[in-house]
C-alpha positions as CSV (number, residue, x, y, z in Angstrom):
1,X,110.2,69.3,128.5
2,X,113.7,67.8,128.9
3,X,114.0,66.0,132.4
4,X,116.7,68.9,133.7
5,X,115.8,71.6,132.6
6,X,117.1,74.8,133.2
7,X,114.5,77.2,131.9
8,X,111.0,75.9,129.9
9,X,109.0,77.5,127.4
10,X,106.3,79.5,129.5
11,X,109.8,81.6,130.8
12,X,110.5,82.1,126.9
13,X,107.1,83.7,126.9
14,X,106.7,85.9,129.8
15,X,110.5,87.4,128.4
16,X,109.9,88.0,125.4
17,X,106.2,88.0,124.9
18,X,106.4,88.5,121.0
19,X,106.7,84.8,120.6
20,X,103.2,84.6,122.3
21,X,102.1,86.4,119.2
22,X,103.5,84.2,116.4
23,X,101.4,81.7,116.2
24,X,103.9,79.7,113.8
25,X,106.1,78.9,116.4
26,X,105.3,76.0,118.5
27,X,106.6,74.7,121.6
28,X,107.8,71.8,120.3
29,X,110.2,74.5,118.3
30,X,111.0,76.4,121.4
31,X,112.5,72.8,123.1
32,X,114.9,73.0,120.2
33,X,116.3,76.4,121.3
34,X,116.2,76.0,124.6
35,X,117.7,72.3,124.2
36,X,120.8,74.3,122.1
37,X,120.9,77.1,125.0
38,X,121.5,74.2,127.7
39,X,124.3,72.0,125.6
40,X,126.2,75.7,125.5
41,X,125.9,75.7,129.3
42,X,126.7,72.7,129.9
43,X,129.9,72.5,127.3
44,X,131.1,76.1,129.2
45,X,130.7,74.8,132.3
46,X,131.5,71.0,132.7
47,X,135.2,71.7,133.1
48,X,134.4,73.0,136.1
49,X,130.9,71.5,137.5
50,X,129.5,68.3,137.2
51,X,126.3,68.1,134.5
52,X,123.8,68.1,133.8
53,X,123.6,71.5,136.5
54,X,120.5,71.0,138.7
55,X,118.4,74.4,139.0
56,X,120.2,77.5,139.6
57,X,118.4,80.5,139.2
58,X,122.0,82.6,137.2
59,X,121.7,79.5,134.8
60,X,117.9,79.7,134.4
61,X,117.7,83.8,133.5
62,X,120.8,82.5,131.4
63,X,119.3,79.5,129.5
64,X,116.0,81.8,128.6
65,X,118.4,84.5,127.6
66,X,120.6,82.5,125.2
67,X,117.7,80.3,123.8
68,X,115.8,82.9,122.8
69,X,118.7,84.7,121.4
70,X,119.3,81.3,119.6
71,X,115.6,81.4,118.5
72,X,116.0,85.1,117.6
73,X,119.0,84.7,115.4
74,X,118.0,81.9,113.6
75,X,114.2,81.9,113.3
76,X,113.1,85.7,113.9
77,X,115.3,87.8,111.6
78,X,116.4,87.2,108.1
79,X,120.3,86.9,107.8
80,X,121.5,89.8,106.8
81,X,119.7,91.6,109.7
82,X,121.2,89.8,112.7
83,X,124.5,91.5,112.9
84,X,121.7,95.0,113.2
85,X,119.3,93.9,115.4
86,X,119.2,95.2,119.1
87,X,117.1,92.2,120.3
88,X,119.9,89.3,119.4
89,X,122.1,91.9,121.0
90,X,120.7,92.2,124.4
91,X,121.4,88.8,125.5
92,X,125.0,89.4,125.1
93,X,125.1,90.1,128.9
94,X,123.7,86.4,129.6
95,X,126.9,85.5,127.2
96,X,129.4,87.1,129.2
97,X,128.7,85.9,133.0
98,X,128.5,82.2,131.6
99,X,132.4,83.0,130.6
100,X,132.6,84.5,133.8
101,X,131.1,81.5,135.2
102,X,132.9,79.0,133.3
103,X,136.6,80.6,134.1
104,X,135.7,80.9,138.0
105,X,135.7,84.0,137.8
106,X,132.3,84.5,139.2
107,X,131.0,81.6,141.5
108,X,127.8,79.5,141.0
109,X,125.3,80.3,144.0
110,X,122.4,77.9,144.1
111,X,118.9,79.3,145.0
112,X,119.8,79.2,149.0
113,X,122.8,81.7,148.0
114,X,125.2,78.9,149.0
115,X,128.1,78.4,146.4
116,X,127.5,75.1,144.4
117,X,130.8,72.7,144.9
118,X,133.4,72.6,141.7
119,X,134.4,69.6,140.6
120,X,138.0,68.5,141.6
121,X,138.4,65.4,138.9
122,X,139.3,67.5,136.5
123,X,142.5,69.2,138.1
124,X,145.4,71.2,135.5
125,X,149.0,69.7,135.9
126,X,151.7,72.7,135.4
127,X,155.3,72.3,135.5
128,X,157.5,75.7,136.3
129,X,160.9,75.4,134.9
130,X,161.4,79.3,135.7
131,X,164.2,78.9,138.5
132,X,166.5,77.0,135.8
133,X,168.5,78.2,133.1
134,X,166.8,77.0,129.8
135,X,167.5,74.1,127.5
136,X,166.4,75.1,124.4
137,X,167.5,78.3,123.1
138,X,167.2,79.9,119.0
139,X,171.3,79.6,118.8
140,X,173.2,76.9,117.9
141,X,172.6,73.3,118.7
142,X,175.9,73.0,120.3
143,X,175.4,76.0,123.2
144,X,172.7,74.4,124.2
145,X,172.9,73.5,127.5
146,X,171.4,71.5,130.2
147,X,171.0,73.1,133.5
148,X,173.1,70.9,136.0
149,X,171.0,71.8,139.1
150,X,167.2,71.3,137.6
151,X,168.7,67.7,136.3
152,X,169.6,67.2,140.3
153,X,166.1,67.9,141.1
154,X,164.5,65.5,138.7
155,X,166.8,62.5,139.6
156,X,165.8,63.8,143.3
157,X,161.6,63.9,142.9
158,X,162.2,60.6,140.9
159,X,164.0,59.1,144.5
160,X,160.9,60.7,146.5
161,X,158.7,59.0,144.0
162,X,159.8,55.8,144.1
163,X,160.2,56.0,148.1
164,X,156.1,56.9,148.7
């Protein structure tokens, strides 16, 4: 099992017992599907949380479902039947929940019910010029004009920054 793994082969067997009867599927093969699911989870959540993530109950469920879905899509069903398979589609709720966690719509909560802190090193910077006249227009270049208030504010901000 991988270090800091969010799910296990045993959980895959428990969630989808039909895998146990498929004798050609080894634990090593299932671990490849687990790693694919966990890579997807880490990639989706890396902007908001430090990865690899600790074991969190909801992520265990999501990782198990995504690993099973990955297995079913790639190993259990022929290509032409994937889009019609209810077995594959049943795990879409976990994908939706992962998207909600990744966007911050749903908080990530540990097993004690505490919200896991988000990282603050990946902050976005926004610029808002909505209070000024637009510099660029679809009109002729000669008709474009720079709002004098915008220029004054830029200079004032620059002066304030220089005095820090």
